C-alpha positions in Angstrom: 131.5 86.7 110.0 133.6 89.6 110.0 134.1 89.5 106.4 130.4 88.9 105.5 129.4 91.7 107.7 131.8 94.2 105.8 130.7 93.5 102.6 127.3 93.8 103.5 127.8 97.1 104.9 129.2 98.2 101.5 126.3 96.7 99.7 123.6 98.2 101.9 125.4 101.5 101.5 125.1 101.1 97.9 121.3 100.2 98.3 120.7 103.3 100.2 122.3 105.7 97.8 120.1 103.8 95.2 116.9 104.2 97.3 117.6 108.1 97.8 116.1 108.1 94.2 112.9 106.8 95.7 112.9 109.3 98.4 113.8 112.2 95.9 110.9 110.6 93.6 108.8 111.1 96.6 109.7 114.4 97.6 109.2 115.9 94.2 106.0 114.3 93.4 104.6 115.9 96.8 106.5 119.1 95.8 104.6 119.1 92.3 101.2 118.5 93.1 98.4 115.5 93.5 98.8 114.4 90.2 102.2 113.5 90.4 102.2 112.3 94.0 99.4 110.0 93.0 101.8 108.4 90.2 104.2 107.7 93.0 101.9 106.5 95.5 100.5 103.9 93.0 104.3 102.6 92.7 105.0 102.8 95.9 102.0 100.6 96.6 102.5 98.0 94.1 104.1 94.8 94.6 107.5 95.8 93.0 107.4 99.3 94.8 106.6 97.1 98.3 109.5 95.0 97.6 112.0 97.8 97.0 110.7 99.7 100.3 111.2 96.5 102.1 114.5 96.3 101.0 115.6 99.5 101.5 113.8 99.4 105.1 116.1 96.0 105.8 119.1 97.9 104.2 118.7 100.8 106.3 118.6 98.4 109.5 121.7 96.8 108.5 123.7 99.4 108.1 122.6 101.4 111.3 123.5 98.2 113.5 126.5 97.4 111.6 127.5 100.9 112.2 126.7 100.9 115.7 128.8 98.0 115.9 131.7 99.8 114.2 131.5 102.4 116.7 132.2 99.9 119.4 135.4 99.4 117.4 136.2 102.5 117.0 136.1 102.8 120.5 138.4 99.2 120.8 135.7 97.3 122.1 134.9 93.8 120.8 138.2 93.3 118.8 138.5 89.4 120.2 137.1 86.9 117.6 134.5 85.3 119.6 133.1 89.1 120.4 133.2 90.2 116.8 131.5 87.3 115.8 128.9 87.8 118.5 128.5 91.3 117.5 127.8 90.4 113.6 125.1 88.1 115.3 123.4 90.9 117.1 123.8 93.1 113.9 122.2 90.2 112.1 119.6 89.6 114.5 118.6 93.5 115.1 118.0 93.9 111.4 115.7 91.1 111.4 113.6 92.4 114.6 113.6 95.9 113.5 112.5 95.5 110.1 110.0 92.9 111.1 108.8 95.4 113.9 108.7 98.4 111.1 106.7 96.5 108.5 104.1 95.1 111.1 103.6 98.9 111.9 102.9 99.8 108.2 100.7 96.8 107.7 98.8 97.5 111.0 98.6 101.1 109.7 97.5 100.5 106.1 94.8 98.1 107.7 93.5 100.5 110.3 
């Protein structure tokens, strides 16, 4: 569990860095004007765009949750193997719950 969470932490860090390109595109498109923003919105609303945004969301929540777990380690807690495994499962569980809640909200807003 500790090896997997460590590798996933690094992988989600890389994914978040790549996702910043999409975020930058969004900001630049908004600054340029309606036509440029329309192109971005078309991509973001497509199946591929939604899949990338979903992946970005999962990577964000995983990286955030695991970063909090690392703060506990830095403070000297959760070093026993049993506690480290439990914290790893909490990280995975919180990632699923937070991602699900975020996308449930997004889909609720899109329908309404």
